[in-house]
C-alpha positions in Angstrom: -25.3 94.0 -2.7 -21.6 93.3 -3.7 -22.8 93.1 -7.3 -24.4 96.5 -7.2 -21.4 98.1 -5.5 -19.0 96.6 -8.0 -21.3 97.7 -10.9 -21.3 101.3 -9.5 -17.5 101.2 -9.4 -17.4 99.9 -13.0 -19.5 102.9 -14.1 -17.3 105.4 -12.2 -14.1 103.9 -13.5 -15.5 104.0 -17.0 -16.3 107.7 -16.6 -12.8 108.3 -15.4 -11.3 106.4 -18.3 -13.5 108.3 -20.8 -12.4 111.6 -19.3 -8.7 110.6 -19.4 -9.0 109.4 -23.0 -10.5 112.7 -24.0 -7.7 114.6 -22.3 -5.1 112.6 -24.1 -6.8 112.9 -27.4 -6.8 116.7 -27.0 -3.2 117.1 -25.8 -2.4 118.9 -29.0 -5.5 121.0 -29.2 -4.8 124.8 -28.9 -6.4 126.3 -25.7 -7.8 123.0 -24.5 -8.5 122.6 -20.8 -8.2 119.1 -19.3 -11.0 117.7 -17.1 -11.0 115.5 -14.0 -13.6 113.0 -13.0 -14.6 113.5 -9.4 -16.4 110.8 -7.3 -18.5 110.5 -4.2 -19.5 107.6 -2.0 -23.0 106.2 -2.1 -25.2 105.2 0.9 -28.5 103.4 1.0 -31.4 105.6 2.0 -31.4 106.1 5.8 -28.0 104.4 6.2 -25.9 107.5 6.8 -24.7 106.7 10.4 -21.4 105.9 12.0 -21.8 102.1 11.6 -23.2 102.1 8.1 -21.5 100.5 5.2 -21.3 102.3 1.9 -23.3 101.2 -1.1 -20.8 102.1 -3.9 -19.6 105.1 -5.7 -20.9 107.5 -8.3 -19.4 110.2 -10.5 -20.3 113.6 -8.9 -19.0 115.8 -11.7 -16.5 116.2 -14.5 -14.4 119.2 -13.3 -12.5 121.4 -15.8 -9.0 122.4 -14.8 -8.3 126.0 -15.9 -4.5 126.1 -15.4 -2.2 127.9 -17.7 -0.9 126.0 -20.8 2.5 126.6 -22.4 3.0 129.5 -24.8 4.4 128.6 -28.2 5.4 131.2 -30.8 4.2 131.1 -34.4 4.7 133.0 -37.7 1.1 134.3 -37.7 0.8 137.9 -36.5 -2.9 137.4 -35.7 -2.3 134.4 -33.4 -2.7 135.5 -29.8 -2.4 133.9 -26.4 -3.2 135.1 -22.9 -0.4 134.9 -20.4 -2.4 134.8 -17.1 -6.1 134.8 -16.4 -8.9 135.7 -18.7 -10.6 134.6 -21.9 -11.0 136.1 -25.4 -14.5 137.4 -26.0 -16.3 136.1 -29.1 -19.6 136.8 -30.8 -21.6 134.0 -32.4 -24.4 135.9 -34.3 -24.8 138.1 -31.2 -24.4 135.4 -28.6 -21.3 135.9 -26.4 -18.8 133.1 -26.1 -15.3 132.7 -24.6 -12.1 131.0 -25.6 -8.4 130.6 -24.8 -7.6 129.5 -28.4 -6.3 132.5 -30.2 -6.0 131.1 -33.7 -7.4 134.2 -35.4 -7.6 135.2 -39.1 -9.5 137.7 -41.2 -12.6 136.6 -43.1 -13.9 137.8 -46.5 -15.7 140.7 -44.8 -12.7 141.9 -42.9 -13.7 140.6 -39.5 -11.2 139.0 -37.2 -12.5 135.5 -36.5 -11.7 132.2 -35.0 -11.4 129.0 -37.0 -15.2 128.4 -36.3 -16.1 131.9 -37.7 -16.8 133.5 -34.3 -16.0 137.2 -34.4 -13.4 138.5 -31.9 -14.7 141.3 -29.7 -12.8 144.5 -29.0 -13.3 147.9 -27.5 -13.8 150.5 -30.3 -11.9 153.8 -30.5 -14.1 156.7 -29.5 -14.2 160.2 -31.1 -11.9 161.4 -28.3 -9.2 158.8 -29.2 -10.0 156.7 -26.1 -11.3 153.2 -26.1 -14.9 152.7 -25.2 -14.6 149.8 -22.7 -18.3 149.6 -21.9 -19.4 148.0 -25.2 -17.1 145.7 -27.1 -17.9 145.2 -30.8 -16.8 143.0 -33.7 -13.1 143.7 -34.5 -12.8 144.6 -38.2 -10.0 145.7 -40.4 -10.6 149.1 -41.9 -10.9 149.4 -45.7 -7.6 149.9 -47.6 -4.5 148.0 -48.5 -3.2 146.6 -45.2 0.5 145.8 -45.2 0.7 144.6 -41.6 -1.2 144.2 -38.4 0.2 144.2 -34.9 -1.1 143.8 -31.4 0.6 145.0 -28.2 0.5 143.3 -24.8 -2.5 145.4 -23.7 -4.5 144.2 -26.7 -4.4 147.3 -28.9 -4.5 146.2 -32.6 -2.9 148.6 -35.2 -3.2 148.2 -38.9 -0.5 149.7 -41.2 -1.4 150.6 -44.8 0.5 150.8 -48.1 0.3 154.7 -48.0 2.4 154.7 -44.8 -0.6 155.5 -42.5 -1.5 153.4 -39.4 -4.8 153.1 -37.6 -5.8 151.7 -34.2 -8.6 149.2 -34.9 -9.6 148.5 -31.3 -8.5 147.0 -28.1 -9.1 143.3 -27.6 -11.6 142.6 -24.9 -10.8 140.1 -22.1 -13.3 138.5 -19.8 -13.0 136.5 -16.5 -15.4 134.7 -14.2 -15.7 134.1 -10.4 -15.8 130.3 -11.1 -14.4 129.5 -14.5 -14.5 125.8 -13.7 -18.2 126.0 -14.0 -18.3 127.5 -17.5 -20.5 125.6 -19.9 -18.5 123.7 -22.5 -19.8 124.4 -26.0 -17.1 122.5 -27.9 -14.2 123.6 -30.2 -12.5 124.9 -27.0 -15.3 127.5 -26.6 -17.3 128.2 -23.4 -20.4 130.1 -22.4 -21.2 131.5 -19.0 -23.5 129.6 -16.7 -25.4 130.4 -13.5 -22.6 128.6 -11.6 -19.7 130.4 -13.3 -21.2 133.8 -12.6 -21.5 136.6 -15.1 -18.6 137.6 -17.3 -16.4 140.4 -15.9 -15.0 142.4 -18.8 -11.7 144.1 -18.6 -8.4 145.0 -20.4 -5.3 142.9 -20.7 -2.7 143.7 -18.1 -5.1 145.3 -15.6 -6.4 144.0 -12.3 -6.6 140.1 -12.6 -6.4 140.0 -16.4 -3.3 138.5 -18.1 -1.2 140.0 -20.9 -1.7 139.2 -24.5 1.2 137.5 -26.4 1.0 138.0 -30.1 2.4 135.7 -32.7 1.8 132.9 -30.2 -0.7 130.3 -29.1 -1.4 128.6 -25.8 -1.1 124.9 -25.9 -3.4 122.5 -24.0 -2.8 122.2 -20.3 -2.9 118.4 -20.4 -0.1 116.7 -18.4 0.4 113.5 -20.4 2.3 111.7 -17.6 -0.5 112.3 -15.1 -3.1 111.2 -17.7 -1.2 107.9 -18.5 -1.1 107.2 -14.7 -4.8 107.9 -14.5 -5.4 105.5 -17.4 -3.5 102.7 -15.7 -5.4 103.3 -12.4 -8.9 103.4 -13.9 -8.0 100.3 -16.1 -6.9 98.5 -12.9 -10.2 99.4 -11.2 -12.2 98.1 -14.1 -10.3 94.8 -14.0 -10.7 94.5 -10.2 -14.4 95.2 -10.2 -15.0 92.8 -13.0 -13.5 90.1 -10.8 -15.7 91.2 -7.9 -18.8 90.8 -10.2 -17.6 87.4 -11.4 -17.0 86.2 -7.8 -20.4 87.5 -6.7 -22.1 85.8 -9.6 -20.3 82.5 -8.8 -21.3 82.7 -5.1 -24.9 83.4 -6.0 -24.9 80.4 -8.4 -23.4 78.2 -5.6 -26.1 79.3 -3.2 -28.8 78.6 -5.8 -27.4 75.1 -6.4 -27.2 74.3 -2.7 -30.9 75.4 -2.2 -31.9 73.3 -5.2 -30.4 70.2 -3.7 -32.6 70.4 -0.6 
């Protein structure tokens, strides 16, 4: 029994160390969200009573921490960060994805895209001059010689042309979730909704619970390196201690075997 308890603790500490290492590795990744390993006590079947002894520990889940990262300003007018709650809405060949990493650029077809080629979604301008907030579409620069592009805090993107004219291209769509910690991690700091996160609630920057858009800026990861280094020390210590428990249990078992063999 001590061997199995110690082995479960080794597995849990290893999961914690892997999570910590991944957080540290992505401390410089734009829009990254750190995770936390969470654990729960194990009991043998039918042993959950006041006098029962636990049977070890297991990793219950790896929980994402969606706290705000720092805002750093850049020289790219298309870079964008959300100050507050919400996610940029993306399209991956029609599938909707979400991110906090606003490293945007314009592809060969004029679409505003992420570094992975996902198209940024925006509310189009209707015939009445108002934004159609019911159906976001791919944000695309209009044809012509564009001299500059700007985005205000509410997400309205305006293109200015060499002939002195300017055009509103759209209003960047923002989404939020009832439980963002339960979003499905896709990779490349991109998420998809899950049954546990709830359906995406679309909105506009600066309204209700949605944050404002900062242009010419990026959100850094929310990794606290001091906290992660302390976690690394703690999990490493747990690995060392449980390795000693396993070694002691193995030695005791060998001693008992030797004693029985002498009878």
